[in-house]
C-alpha positions as CSV (number, residue, x, y, z in Angstrom):
1,S,192.6,-186.2,-25.0
2,R,191.2,-184.8,-21.8
3,N,188.5,-186.8,-20.0
4,G,187.9,-188.8,-23.2
5,R,187.3,-185.6,-25.2
6,E,189.6,-184.2,-27.8
7,R,190.7,-180.6,-27.9
8,P,189.2,-178.8,-30.9
9,A,191.5,-178.8,-33.8
10,G,193.4,-175.6,-34.4
11,V,192.8,-174.2,-30.9
12,C,196.5,-174.0,-29.8
13,T,197.6,-170.4,-30.6
14,A,201.3,-170.6,-29.9
15,A,204.0,-172.6,-28.2
16,V,205.5,-170.8,-25.2
17,K,209.1,-169.9,-25.6
18,E,211.5,-170.6,-22.8
19,H,211.5,-168.1,-19.9
20,P,214.6,-167.9,-17.7
21,M,212.7,-168.7,-14.5
22,N,210.4,-171.4,-16.0
23,S,210.2,-175.0,-15.1
24,F,209.0,-176.0,-18.5
25,G,211.3,-176.5,-21.4
26,S,210.9,-176.4,-25.1
27,S,210.8,-180.2,-25.2
28,E,207.5,-180.3,-23.3
29,N,204.1,-179.9,-25.0
30,V,203.3,-176.4,-23.7
31,C,200.9,-173.9,-25.3
32,I,198.7,-170.9,-24.7
33,R,195.3,-171.4,-26.4
34,Y,191.8,-170.1,-26.3
35,M,189.6,-171.4,-23.4
36,V,186.8,-173.8,-24.4
37,N,183.9,-175.1,-22.3
38,I,185.6,-178.4,-21.3
39,D,188.4,-176.3,-19.7
40,L,186.1,-174.7,-17.1
41,P,186.3,-177.3,-14.3
42,A,190.1,-177.0,-14.3
43,V,189.9,-173.2,-14.6
44,V,187.4,-172.9,-11.7
45,A,189.6,-175.1,-9.5
46,I,192.6,-172.8,-10.1
47,D,190.4,-169.8,-9.5
48,Q,189.1,-171.2,-6.2
49,A,192.7,-171.9,-5.1
50,S,193.8,-168.4,-6.0
51,W,191.1,-165.9,-5.1
52,C,189.1,-165.2,-2.0
53,L,186.0,-164.3,-4.1
54,A,186.3,-167.1,-6.6
55,W,184.2,-167.2,-9.8
56,S,181.9,-170.2,-10.5
57,E,181.6,-171.9,-13.8
58,D,178.5,-169.8,-14.4
59,D,180.5,-166.6,-13.6
60,F,183.1,-167.6,-16.2
61,R,180.4,-168.4,-18.8
62,Q,178.6,-165.1,-18.1
63,Q,181.9,-163.2,-18.6
64,L,182.9,-165.1,-21.7
65,R,179.5,-164.5,-23.3
66,R,180.0,-160.7,-23.2
67,A,181.1,-159.0,-26.4
68,R,184.9,-158.9,-26.9
69,V,185.7,-160.9,-23.8
70,L,188.0,-163.9,-24.3
71,G,189.8,-166.5,-22.2
72,Q,193.0,-168.3,-22.7
73,V,194.6,-171.2,-20.9
74,F,198.2,-172.2,-20.3
75,E,198.4,-175.9,-20.9
76,R,201.2,-178.4,-20.5
77,G,200.2,-181.7,-22.1
78,D,196.6,-182.0,-21.1
79,V,196.9,-180.2,-17.8
80,I,195.8,-176.6,-17.5
81,L,198.1,-174.7,-15.2
82,G,196.9,-171.1,-15.6
83,Y,194.4,-168.9,-17.3
84,T,193.5,-165.3,-18.2
85,V,190.2,-163.6,-19.0
86,Y,190.4,-160.3,-20.9
87,Q,188.4,-157.8,-22.8
88,L,189.3,-156.2,-26.1
89,D,188.4,-152.6,-25.7
90,E,188.6,-150.0,-28.5
91,C,192.1,-148.8,-27.6
92,A,193.2,-151.3,-24.9
93,I,193.1,-154.8,-23.7
94,T,191.7,-155.0,-20.2
95,L,192.9,-157.9,-18.0
96,L,189.8,-159.1,-16.1
97,R,191.2,-162.2,-14.3
98,L,194.5,-164.1,-14.2
99,A,195.5,-167.0,-12.0
100,V,198.1,-169.8,-12.0
101,D,197.8,-173.1,-10.1
102,P,199.4,-172.4,-6.7
103,K,201.8,-175.4,-7.1
104,Q,203.0,-174.0,-10.4
105,R,203.6,-170.4,-9.4
106,R,206.9,-168.6,-9.9
107,G,207.7,-170.7,-13.0
108,G,207.0,-168.1,-15.7
109,I,203.4,-169.2,-16.4
110,G,201.8,-165.9,-15.4
111,T,204.5,-164.0,-17.2
112,A,203.9,-166.0,-20.4
113,L,200.1,-165.3,-20.2
114,V,200.7,-161.5,-19.8
115,K,203.4,-161.5,-22.5
116,K,200.9,-163.2,-24.9
117,L,198.5,-160.3,-24.3
118,T,201.2,-157.6,-24.7
119,G,202.1,-159.3,-28.0
120,R,198.6,-158.6,-29.2
121,L,198.8,-154.9,-28.6
122,S,198.9,-152.7,-31.7
123,A,196.4,-155.1,-33.4
124,H,193.4,-153.1,-34.4
125,G,194.8,-149.9,-32.8
126,R,195.1,-151.3,-29.2
127,R,198.0,-149.5,-27.6
128,M,197.7,-150.5,-23.9
129,L,197.3,-153.5,-21.6
130,Q,195.5,-152.5,-18.3
131,A,194.3,-154.1,-15.1
132,D,192.4,-152.7,-12.2
133,V,193.6,-154.2,-8.9
134,H,192.3,-153.9,-5.3
135,E,194.6,-151.8,-3.1
136,A,195.0,-154.7,-0.7
137,N,196.2,-157.2,-3.3
138,L,200.0,-156.6,-2.9
139,P,201.0,-159.9,-4.6
140,C,199.2,-158.9,-7.7
141,H,200.7,-155.4,-7.6
142,L,204.2,-156.9,-7.4
143,F,203.5,-159.4,-10.2
144,L,202.3,-156.7,-12.5
145,R,205.3,-154.5,-11.8
146,A,207.6,-157.5,-12.4
147,V,206.0,-158.0,-15.9
148,G,206.5,-154.3,-16.8
149,M,203.2,-152.7,-15.9
150,K,203.1,-149.5,-13.8
151,A,200.4,-148.1,-11.5
152,V,199.0,-145.1,-13.5
153,A,195.8,-144.2,-11.6
154,V,193.9,-144.6,-8.3
155,M,190.2,-145.2,-8.5
156,R,188.6,-144.2,-5.2
157,G,185.8,-146.5,-3.9
158,W,186.0,-148.6,-7.1
159,C,185.8,-152.0,-5.4
160,D,182.6,-153.7,-4.3
161,D,183.8,-153.4,-0.6
162,G,184.3,-149.7,-1.0
163,G,188.1,-150.1,-1.3
164,D,190.3,-148.3,-3.8
165,A,191.8,-149.9,-6.8
166,Y,195.0,-149.1,-8.7
167,R,195.0,-149.2,-12.5
168,F,198.2,-150.8,-13.8
169,A,199.1,-150.3,-17.5
170,C,201.8,-150.9,-20.0
171,H,201.9,-149.4,-23.5
172,A,202.7,-151.1,-26.8
173,A,206.2,-150.5,-28.1
174,E,206.3,-147.7,-30.6
175,P,206.7,-149.0,-34.2
176,E,209.9,-148.2,-35.9
177,P,209.4,-145.2,-38.2
178,V,209.3,-146.1,-41.9
179,E,211.8,-143.4,-42.8
180,E,214.5,-145.0,-40.6
181,A,213.8,-148.4,-42.2
182,S,214.1,-146.8,-45.6
183,A,217.4,-145.2,-44.7
184,V,218.8,-148.5,-43.6
185,N,217.6,-150.2,-46.8
186,R,219.3,-147.3,-48.9
187,A,222.5,-147.8,-47.0
188,W,222.5,-151.6,-47.7
189,T,221.6,-151.0,-51.4
190,M,224.6,-148.5,-51.7
191,R,227.0,-151.1,-50.2
192,L,225.9,-153.7,-52.7
193,R,226.6,-151.5,-55.7
């Protein structure tokens, strides 16, 4: 339990598989699950430690009330170590916010959160994960490149301060054509005869 409250049943969406650089092992109680209201104080604390223009609890609530906007947290035991807020668009998933507790960075948590989102591509026709990042946020640029995203566009004057932003994106892997799968099945069937 967290602060005397139980996490809602069925909220944990998936255990996190081992990452070569992580400090968490498969023996620890680690999961990525949907964000709930009781997570907001921990999420806001991580946000304040991570961003110059931090979001308040009200900012998070306002974003999460919008249609198709969801939040997820990375949790070890009862401790939230990172989070992501994203929007499900018609053809893409747009990453709105992502942060990891500064003491836990470079351990695979951010990568696990992004990989969770890329694993949701192709569902309902979504083919791309995208994020718009201020031109001055070099650490974020490097992180997104490290997780396989590429800068694909520059949006001039996009940011509130008049600065430019880079759109980073990665596309869903192309599904294997059905004909090739059928040919493999025919080959195995012929071997069995």
